[in-house]
Backbone as CSV, one residue per row, in Angstrom:
resi,resn,N_x,N_y,N_z,CA_x,CA_y,CA_z,C_x,C_y,C_z
1,UNK,0.778,-1.175,0.008,0.010,-0.012,0.010,0.875,1.276,-0.019
2,UNK,2.109,1.141,-0.316,3.004,2.274,-0.347,2.642,3.239,-1.364
3,UNK,2.007,2.769,-2.495,1.632,3.673,-3.566,0.191,4.199,-3.511
4,UNK,-0.400,4.244,-2.329,-1.777,4.687,-2.218,-1.920,6.221,-2.531
5,UNK,-3.031,6.508,-3.092,-3.316,7.957,-3.301,-3.884,8.550,-2.069
6,UNK,-4.010,9.829,-2.017,-4.594,10.498,-0.807,-6.041,10.120,-0.617
7,UNK,-6.718,9.910,-1.754,-8.151,9.498,-1.661,-8.233,8.089,-1.037
8,UNK,-7.352,7.154,-1.447,-7.372,5.774,-0.882,-7.084,5.894,0.591
9,UNK,-6.104,6.640,1.007,-5.797,6.819,2.449,-6.984,7.395,3.218
10,UNK,-7.600,8.396,2.626,-8.728,9.017,3.293,-9.904,8.060,3.465
11,UNK,-10.160,7.292,2.394,-11.305,6.321,2.463,-11.037,5.222,3.475
12,UNK,-9.811,4.718,3.478,-9.477,3.625,4.424,-9.557,4.189,5.842
13,UNK,-9.028,5.353,6.058,-9.075,5.979,7.424,-10.484,6.205,7.902
14,UNK,-11.350,6.564,6.942,-12.751,6.818,7.267,-13.492,5.590,7.796
15,UNK,-13.151,4.442,7.184,-13.896,3.213,7.635,-13.100,2.417,8.649
16,UNK,-11.857,2.787,9.001,-11.048,2.027,9.928,-11.722,1.961,11.333
17,UNK,-12.277,3.061,11.887,-12.912,2.889,13.192,-14.110,1.962,13.176
18,UNK,-14.848,2.062,12.144,-16.039,1.253,11.981,-15.649,-0.234,11.858
19,UNK,-14.498,-0.503,11.142,-14.032,-1.896,10.976,-13.624,-2.468,12.299
20,UNK,-12.936,-1.607,13.112,-12.524,-2.080,14.444,-13.712,-2.388,15.365
21,UNK,-14.699,-1.585,15.223,-15.954,-1.793,16.019,-16.578,-3.106,15.604
22,UNK,-16.710,-3.360,14.267,-17.341,-4.548,13.771,-16.531,-5.766,14.244
23,UNK,-15.176,-5.723,14.124,-14.331,-6.844,14.487,-14.476,-7.107,15.955
24,UNK,-14.538,-6.105,16.774,-14.735,-6.254,18.211,-16.059,-6.911,18.555
25,UNK,-17.137,-6.455,17.951,-18.476,-7.051,18.217,-18.560,-8.531,17.726
26,UNK,-17.899,-8.722,16.520,-17.976,-10.117,15.987,-17.221,-11.076,16.857
27,UNK,-16.016,-10.631,17.364,-15.178,-11.529,18.230,-15.859,-11.731,19.561
28,UNK,-16.772,-10.875,19.974,-17.448,-11.112,21.282,-18.753,-11.956,21.061
29,UNK,-18.989,-12.354,19.814,-20.090,-13.282,19.529,-21.330,-12.540,19.015
30,UNK,-21.310,-11.278,18.815,-22.538,-10.593,18.306,-22.660,-10.871,16.808
31,UNK,-23.871,-10.748,16.263,-24.098,-10.941,14.879,-23.824,-9.651,14.113
32,UNK,-23.806,-9.744,12.785,-23.509,-8.649,11.913,-24.823,-8.209,11.173
33,UNK,-25.020,-6.925,11.078,-26.148,-6.418,10.319,-25.697,-6.152,8.862
34,UNK,-26.588,-5.751,7.990,-26.224,-5.555,6.603,-25.279,-4.385,6.436
35,UNK,-25.338,-3.370,7.237,-24.468,-2.290,7.194,-23.030,-2.757,7.550
36,UNK,-22.856,-3.612,8.529,-21.600,-4.183,8.893,-20.964,-4.983,7.782
37,UNK,-21.828,-5.791,7.128,-21.380,-6.620,6.003,-20.900,-5.733,4.904
38,UNK,-21.722,-4.701,4.642,-21.321,-3.767,3.515,-20.028,-3.064,3.821
39,UNK,-19.768,-2.671,5.054,-18.542,-2.004,5.449,-17.345,-2.925,5.302
40,UNK,-17.519,-4.246,5.663,-16.479,-5.239,5.559,-16.175,-5.421,4.003
41,UNK,-17.241,-5.516,3.246,-17.114,-5.676,1.806,-16.370,-4.480,1.179
42,UNK,-16.680,-3.344,1.680,-15.968,-2.090,1.191,-14.527,-2.141,1.491
43,UNK,-14.135,-2.631,2.753,-12.762,-2.696,3.073,-12.058,-3.764,2.177
44,UNK,-12.752,-4.853,1.976,-12.234,-5.924,1.095,-11.976,-5.382,-0.269
45,UNK,-12.904,-4.582,-0.841,-12.759,-4.006,-2.167,-11.522,-3.050,-2.213
46,UNK,-11.391,-2.208,-1.197,-10.235,-1.294,-1.127,-8.960,-2.061,-1.154
47,UNK,-8.881,-3.162,-0.314,-7.713,-4.014,-0.264,-7.472,-4.643,-1.631
48,UNK,-8.522,-5.089,-2.293,-8.380,-5.693,-3.619,-7.883,-4.689,-4.645
49,UNK,-8.406,-3.475,-4.621,-8.008,-2.375,-5.524,-6.509,-2.057,-5.280
50,UNK,-6.098,-1.976,-3.993,-4.739,-1.742,-3.697,-3.764,-2.843,-4.223
51,UNK,-4.245,-4.099,-4.082,-3.442,-5.255,-4.544,-3.364,-5.098,-6.041
52,UNK,-4.477,-4.837,-6.741,-4.477,-4.708,-8.188,-3.527,-3.592,-8.682
53,UNK,-3.544,-2.439,-7.870,-2.623,-1.342,-8.221,-1.181,-1.787,-8.096
54,UNK,-0.897,-2.569,-7.066,0.520,-3.069,-6.911,0.918,-3.872,-8.099
55,UNK,-0.006,-4.842,-8.473,0.280,-5.720,-9.633,0.446,-4.904,-10.934
56,UNK,-0.478,-3.883,-11.023,-0.360,-3.039,-12.270,0.967,-2.306,-12.302
57,UNK,1.417,-1.846,-11.149,2.729,-1.149,-11.109,3.851,-2.168,-11.490
58,UNK,3.752,-3.421,-11.017,4.767,-4.444,-11.323,4.720,-4.686,-12.893
59,UNK,3.509,-4.830,-13.458,3.389,-5.143,-14.894,3.893,-3.923,-15.684
60,UNK,3.621,-2.726,-15.210,4.103,-1.549,-15.949,5.640,-1.539,-15.957
61,UNK,6.242,-1.899,-14.796,7.722,-1.869,-14.684,8.251,-3.001,-15.586
62,UNK,7.595,-4.142,-15.604,8.036,-5.237,-16.457,7.953,-4.846,-17.939
63,UNK,6.881,-4.234,-18.335,6.742,-3.770,-19.730,7.799,-2.747,-20.097
64,UNK,8.064,-1.858,-19.188,9.174,-0.865,-19.436,10.501,-1.579,-19.571
65,UNK,10.735,-2.579,-18.736,11.978,-3.282,-18.799,12.085,-4.083,-20.146
66,UNK,10.953,-4.638,-20.553,10.917,-5.410,-21.864,11.189,-4.445,-23.006
67,UNK,10.590,-3.231,-22.951,10.820,-2.263,-24.022,12.299,-1.927,-24.090
68,UNK,12.934,-1.781,-22.948,14.395,-1.462,-22.925,15.173,-2.658,-23.452
69,UNK,14.791,-3.874,-23.051,15.465,-5.034,-23.541,15.295,-5.162,-25.062
70,UNK,14.131,-4.914,-25.584,13.892,-4.962,-27.061,14.683,-3.869,-27.778
71,UNK,14.790,-2.723,-27.135,15.617,-1.622,-27.728,17.094,-2.085,-27.849
72,UNK,17.553,-2.741,-26.749,18.938,-3.259,-26.826,19.079,-4.390,-27.906
73,UNK,18.127,-5.232,-27.945,18.204,-6.273,-29.005,18.171,-5.700,-30.376
74,UNK,17.366,-4.673,-30.593,17.272,-3.984,-31.866,18.667,-3.407,-32.244
75,UNK,19.226,-2.788,-31.284,20.582,-2.207,-31.422,21.602,-3.281,-31.743
76,UNK,21.503,-4.385,-30.945,22.448,-5.528,-31.213,22.281,-6.096,-32.576
77,UNK,21.069,-6.257,-33.043,20.839,-6.808,-34.421,21.314,-5.794,-35.442
78,UNK,21.119,-4.554,-35.267,21.634,-3.569,-36.188,23.179,-3.637,-36.280
79,UNK,23.805,-3.789,-35.094,25.262,-3.957,-35.182,25.720,-5.220,-35.839
80,UNK,24.948,-6.289,-35.567,25.254,-7.568,-36.239,25.060,-7.449,-37.706
81,UNK,24.037,-6.782,-38.145,23.834,-6.616,-39.618,24.997,-5.814,-40.182
82,UNK,25.423,-4.763,-39.503,26.555,-4.034,-39.962,27.843,-4.840,-40.020
83,UNK,28.029,-5.629,-39.002,29.225,-6.499,-38.989,29.204,-7.506,-40.123
84,UNK,28.023,-8.076,-40.408,27.913,-9.042,-41.522,28.173,-8.351,-42.889
85,UNK,27.686,-7.129,-42.989,27.878,-6.385,-44.227,29.367,-6.130,-44.471
86,UNK,30.046,-5.738,-43.375,31.522,-5.470,-43.453,32.246,-6.841,-43.770
87,UNK,31.815,-7.894,-43.149,32.428,-9.207,-43.409,32.220,-9.666,-44.823
88,UNK,30.973,-9.411,-45.344,30.714,-9.754,-46.707,31.539,-8.967,-47.679
89,UNK,31.809,-7.697,-47.406,32.660,-6.921,-48.248,34.096,-7.450,-48.168
90,UNK,34.544,-7.791,-46.961,35.901,-8.312,-46.785,36.097,-9.623,-47.543
91,UNK,34.985,-10.463,-47.474,35.080,-11.753,-48.183,35.151,-11.537,-49.680
92,UNK,34.399,-10.595,-50.201,34.368,-10.349,-51.629,35.759,-9.861,-52.091
93,UNK,36.392,-8.994,-51.262,37.726,-8.513,-51.637,38.743,-9.660,-51.601
94,UNK,38.612,-10.535,-50.570,39.486,-11.652,-50.426,39.367,-12.640,-51.591
95,UNK,38.062,-12.881,-51.997,37.813,-13.833,-53.126,38.395,-13.158,-54.454
96,UNK,38.199,-11.898,-54.560,38.756,-11.213,-55.794,40.262,-11.355,-55.764
97,UNK,40.950,-11.175,-54.668,42.376,-11.339,-54.594,42.780,-12.797,-54.908
98,UNK,41.997,-13.761,-54.420,42.318,-15.200,-54.686,42.126,-15.503,-56.183
99,UNK,41.122,-14.848,-56.790,40.944,-15.127,-58.214,42.123,-14.563,-58.987
100,UNK,42.607,-13.411,-58.630,43.796,-12.858,-59.264,45.020,-13.745,-59.108
101,UNK,45.194,-14.272,-57.845,46.329,-15.129,-57.663,46.220,-16.463,-58.445
102,UNK,44.965,-16.969,-58.511,44.773,-18.191,-59.305,45.058,-17.945,-60.729
103,UNK,44.663,-16.831,-61.187,44.924,-16.435,-62.637,46.424,-16.370,-62.876
104,UNK,47.150,-15.784,-61.946,48.621,-15.689,-62.065,49.266,-17.054,-62.042
105,UNK,48.753,-17.863,-61.163,49.312,-19.264,-61.024,49.080,-20.012,-62.336
106,UNK,47.876,-19.879,-62.931,47.630,-20.537,-64.224,48.562,-20.024,-65.341
107,UNK,48.847,-18.743,-65.325,49.790,-18.167,-66.292,51.159,-18.745,-66.099
108,UNK,51.589,-18.866,-64.780,52.912,-19.414,-64.507,52.960,-20.881,-64.900
109,UNK,51.904,-21.629,-64.622,51.862,-23.075,-65.008,51.984,-23.201,-66.502
110,UNK,51.251,-22.365,-67.274,51.270,-22.420,-68.698,52.687,-22.104,-69.215
111,UNK,53.349,-21.146,-68.622,54.747,-20.773,-68.962,55.655,-21.900,-68.619
112,UNK,55.512,-22.588,-67.449,56.307,-23.726,-67.082,56.143,-24.886,-68.057
113,UNK,54.917,-25.112,-68.482,54.584,-26.181,-69.418,55.373,-25.948,-70.742
114,UNK,55.332,-24.668,-71.188,56.036,-24.303,-72.457,57.528,-24.525,-72.267
115,UNK,58.111,-24.097,-71.108,59.570,-24.267,-70.829,59.898,-25.781,-70.788
116,UNK,59.079,-26.531,-70.079,59.366,-28.007,-69.971,59.265,-28.618,-71.391
117,UNK,58.298,-28.264,-72.182,58.105,-28.824,-73.543,59.316,-28.439,-74.357
118,UNK,59.778,-27.228,-74.273,60.919,-26.753,-75.023,62.197,-27.488,-74.569
119,UNK,62.362,-27.727,-73.267,63.550,-28.479,-72.780,63.516,-29.937,-73.237
120,UNK,62.350,-30.501,-73.191,62.204,-31.918,-73.694,62.542,-31.994,-75.102
121,UNK,62.051,-31.039,-75.952,62.380,-31.063,-77.364,63.857,-30.943,-77.631
122,UNK,64.522,-30.016,-76.897,65.980,-29.842,-77.039,66.736,-31.102,-76.623
123,UNK,66.279,-31.733,-75.489,66.913,-32.989,-75.032,66.715,-34.082,-76.108
124,UNK,65.511,-34.149,-76.661,65.270,-35.203,-77.695,66.157,-34.885,-78.916
125,UNK,66.266,-33.626,-79.302,67.132,-33.347,-80.447,68.549,-33.691,-80.192
126,UNK,69.072,-33.388,-79.022,70.436,-33.744,-78.627,70.640,-35.212,-78.580
127,UNK,69.662,-35.869,-77.956,69.746,-37.376,-77.872,69.728,-38.010,-79.273
128,UNK,68.853,-37.530,-80.124,68.774,-38.147,-81.516,70.036,-37.818,-82.240
129,UNK,70.507,-36.582,-82.104,71.761,-36.150,-82.770,72.944,-36.989,-82.304
130,UNK,73.046,-37.240,-80.958,74.100,-38.049,-80.382,73.996,-39.433,-80.885
131,UNK,72.778,-40.017,-80.844,72.619,-41.385,-81.332,73.013,-41.458,-82.802
132,UNK,72.570,-40.513,-83.609,72.888,-40.543,-85.080,74.423,-40.426,-85.219
133,UNK,75.043,-39.578,-84.424,76.504,-39.407,-84.519,77.227,-40.719,-84.108
134,UNK,76.759,-41.408,-82.972,77.349,-42.636,-82.574,77.161,-43.721,-83.582
135,UNK,75.946,-43.793,-84.128,75.653,-44.820,-85.195,76.582,-44.611,-86.373
136,UNK,76.682,-43.307,-86.793,77.546,-42.983,-87.960,78.962,-43.332,-87.618
137,UNK,79.423,-42.942,-86.408,80.850,-43.230,-86.068,81.088,-44.709,-85.998
138,UNK,80.206,-45.455,-85.390,80.364,-46.872,-85.296,80.335,-47.555,-86.658
139,UNK,79.454,-47.004,-87.565,79.365,-47.564,-88.915,80.701,-47.283,-89.626
140,UNK,81.261,-46.065,-89.446,82.534,-45.802,-90.060,83.605,-46.622,-89.530
141,UNK,83.596,-46.857,-88.172,84.626,-47.684,-87.586,84.479,-49.095,-88.088
142,UNK,83.251,-49.562,-88.238,83.046,-50.915,-88.678,83.486,-51.067,-90.188
143,UNK,83.165,-49.995,-90.905,83.568,-50.054,-92.324,85.127,-50.012,-92.415
144,UNK,85.756,-49.223,-91.643,87.225,-49.108,-91.649,87.789,-50.415,-91.088
145,UNK,87.259,-50.950,-90.150,87.747,-52.126,-89.489,87.628,-53.337,-90.466
146,UNK,86.657,-53.437,-91.178,86.462,-54.570,-92.031,87.180,-54.420,-93.371
147,UNK,87.776,-53.440,-93.772,88.486,-53.197,-94.987,89.882,-53.573,-94.767
């Protein structure tokens, strides 16, 4: 009842003496008349209203807290969206760099293939030339030897 209004305080103070009188008579075994019952019901209603006010204050505080929590969540999601956008941009730049590197590697591989093919061709030419020279020299030696 800490949040009572002045009207609530005034109304409860107005009926408090009557409530004490009713409680005293009832505890001594006397019966209650309809005015007594109505006064007790009125006190019960005031207590109920005060209880509902307390609960309403709690709910209002909870709603305010939830609004603040949702505002924080909204801010967090906005930051997350921004972080993902930056990450997406970084990934695109990284992929572009990798594509460039792959293209350079392909060019280097093609150049290496040409160099290897050229080296193989020269080795084949030298090998065939050496074999032709040896065959010719041996044929000459054989011809000279048999004469």
